[in-house]
C-alpha distance (Angstrom), angle and dihedral (degrees) to the residues before:
residue distance angle dihedral
M1 . . .
V2 3.90 . .
R3 3.77 90.3 .
W4 3.84 91.6 51.5
V5 3.75 92.6 49.1
L6 3.93 91.0 48.5
R7 3.88 90.8 49.7
F8 3.72 90.8 47.9
L9 3.79 91.1 51.2
G10 3.76 89.6 46.6
W11 3.75 90.6 54.7
L12 3.87 88.9 56.5
L13 3.87 87.7 57.8
T14 3.92 86.4 87.7
P15 3.85 97.1 61.5
L16 3.79 88.8 38.5
V17 3.81 92.8 55.5
A18 3.72 90.0 46.7
W19 3.76 91.7 47.3
A20 3.84 93.3 48.6
A21 3.83 91.8 47.6
S22 3.85 90.8 50.0
F23 3.86 87.7 52.1
A24 3.73 93.1 49.5
G25 3.85 91.0 46.4
A26 3.81 92.6 47.7
T27 3.84 89.3 49.7
L28 3.80 90.8 50.9
G29 3.76 92.2 44.6
A30 3.77 91.0 51.0
K31 3.81 90.4 53.7
V32 3.72 92.5 46.4
G33 3.81 92.4 47.9
A34 3.73 95.3 42.8
G35 3.84 94.7 98.0
A36 3.79 92.8 54.2
T37 3.81 114.8 117.4
N38 3.87 92.7 -144.9
P39 3.70 116.1 66.1
M40 3.82 91.4 -149.4
T41 3.72 88.7 60.6
T42 3.71 90.3 55.2
F43 3.73 88.7 47.5
W44 3.82 95.6 52.1
I45 3.80 93.4 44.6
T46 3.87 89.1 54.5
V47 3.83 92.3 48.0
V48 3.90 92.6 47.7
F49 3.85 92.3 47.4
G50 3.78 91.6 46.2
G51 3.85 93.1 49.1
V52 3.77 95.0 44.6
F53 3.86 92.6 47.7
A54 3.89 90.8 46.9
I55 3.84 93.5 53.9
A56 3.81 92.7 42.0
G57 3.88 90.9 48.9
A58 3.79 92.4 49.0
V59 3.86 91.2 47.7
V60 3.71 94.3 49.6
W61 3.80 92.3 45.0
L62 3.89 92.7 50.6
R63 3.87 88.6 48.6
V64 3.79 88.0 53.2
L65 3.77 91.7 50.0
R66 3.76 91.9 49.0
R67 3.80 94.2 52.0
S68 3.72 102.2 37.3
R69 3.86 111.3 83.8
K70 3.77 90.6 -175.5
L71 3.86 91.1 58.1
Q72 3.80 91.9 44.9
D73 3.79 89.3 53.8
A74 3.78 94.4 45.6
L75 3.75 94.6 48.5
A76 3.88 96.2 34.1
L77 3.72 94.5 -119.9
E78 3.80 131.2 158.3
A79 3.80 116.1 -121.5
D80 3.79 90.6 -95.0
G81 3.84 91.6 54.6
T82 3.84 97.6 -101.5
P83 3.83 113.5 139.8
I84 3.80 110.1 -111.7
M85 3.82 91.9 -137.5
A86 3.77 89.3 59.1
L87 3.75 90.7 55.4
E88 3.84 92.0 46.9
T89 3.84 93.1 52.3
H90 3.83 94.6 39.1
P91 3.75 112.0 26.3
P92 3.82 112.3 -163.5
E93 3.89 92.7 -115.9
K94 3.81 88.1 61.1
L95 3.78 94.6 52.0
Q96 3.78 94.1 60.3
């Protein structure tokens, strides 16, 4: 049971990494846009920075997952990053 809980929490790392990256990007965007005279400009700079950082963070994290055999073993992932438990409960041939 403990192993299952740890693996589940490990799978939640991907959204956590994307969230943390978006927060860092939004913070940086707010600092960059702080000198703007229009508050909407600052808002949109913050939103764009947060979105770009979130996507970049998720892409980098997924690349790390796909390349690290240790992480794949620890989190019970296939080489492409798919959880093994998901494949066991919903085999690809059943989905079609």
